[in-house]
matplotlib code that plots the C-alpha trace (Angstrom):
import matplotlib.pyplot as plt

x = [0.0, 1.2, 1.9, 0.2, 2.8, 4.8, 5.7, 9.6, 10.8, 12.2, 9.0, 8.1, 4.2, 3.9, 5.1, 2.6, -0.4, 0.2, 1.8, 1.9, -1.9, -3.8, -1.9, -2.9, -6.4, -6.5, -4.6, -7.5, -10.6, -9.5, -8.4, -10.4, -13.5, -15.0, -18.6, -21.4, -20.7, -22.4, -23.8, -21.7, -18.8, -15.9, -13.5, -10.6, -7.9, -4.3, -2.2, 0.9, 3.7, 7.5, 10.2, 8.1, 4.4, 1.7, -1.9, -4.0, -7.6, -9.3, -12.8, -13.5, -16.5, -15.4, -14.8, -15.2, -12.8, -10.4, -10.1, -7.0, -6.5, -3.5, -4.6, -7.6, -11.2, -13.7, -16.2, -14.2, -15.9, -12.4, -9.5, -6.2, -3.2, 0.0, 3.8, 5.6, 8.0, 4.7, 3.3, 6.6, 6.2]
y = [-0.1, 3.6, 5.9, 9.1, 11.9, 13.7, 17.4, 17.8, 20.9, 22.8, 22.7, 26.0, 27.2, 26.3, 22.7, 22.0, 23.7, 22.2, 18.9, 17.8, 19.1, 17.2, 14.3, 14.3, 14.9, 12.0, 9.5, 10.3, 10.2, 6.8, 5.6, 7.8, 8.7, 11.9, 11.3, 13.5, 16.1, 15.2, 18.6, 20.5, 22.3, 24.2, 26.7, 28.7, 31.2, 31.1, 34.5, 33.7, 36.9, 36.0, 35.3, 32.1, 33.0, 33.4, 32.8, 29.5, 28.6, 25.5, 24.0, 21.0, 18.1, 16.7, 13.1, 13.2, 16.1, 19.1, 21.8, 23.7, 27.0, 29.0, 32.9, 34.3, 32.7, 35.5, 33.2, 31.7, 31.0, 31.4, 33.6, 34.0, 36.4, 35.2, 36.0, 33.0, 33.2, 32.5, 29.9, 27.9, 27.8]
z = [0.0, -1.1, 2.0, 2.5, 0.6, 3.2, 3.4, 2.9, 5.4, 2.2, 0.4, -1.4, -1.4, -5.0, -4.5, -1.6, -2.8, -6.5, -6.1, -2.3, -1.3, -4.4, -3.8, 0.1, -0.9, -3.7, -1.2, 1.9, -0.7, -1.5, 2.0, 4.5, 2.6, 4.1, 5.8, 6.3, 3.8, 0.9, -0.9, 0.2, -1.6, 0.0, -1.2, 0.1, -1.1, 0.0, -0.6, 0.4, 0.5, -0.1, -2.5, -3.6, -2.8, -4.8, -4.7, -4.9, -4.7, -4.1, -4.7, -2.7, -2.7, 0.3, -0.6, -4.4, -6.2, -5.8, -8.4, -7.9, -9.5, -9.6, -8.6, -7.0, -6.6, -6.1, -4.3, -1.5, 1.4, 3.4, 2.5, 4.1, 3.8, 5.2, 4.7, 3.4, 6.7, 8.7, 6.3, 7.0, 10.9]

ax = plt.figure().add_subplot(projection="3d")
ax.plot(x, y, z, "-o")
ax.set_aspect("equal")
plt.show()
């Protein structure tokens, strides 16, 4: 059985949001399905300020799919603003 992807200490925000998080979502979807969330959609936008910063948005249907958007999502339910140095903590 393959293991859930881990996050290396030197990961950049782009690597995390574009590669690791989708892989973790897929792993969780197939190994630990979310129950009780049918019919709910969640959206989030993350804005990271720093040398490797950027904006990433996600739209998820728990237990089913996750769509990644490189950039802002105007209808995000939650929006985070954080410095890259704080994101690493």
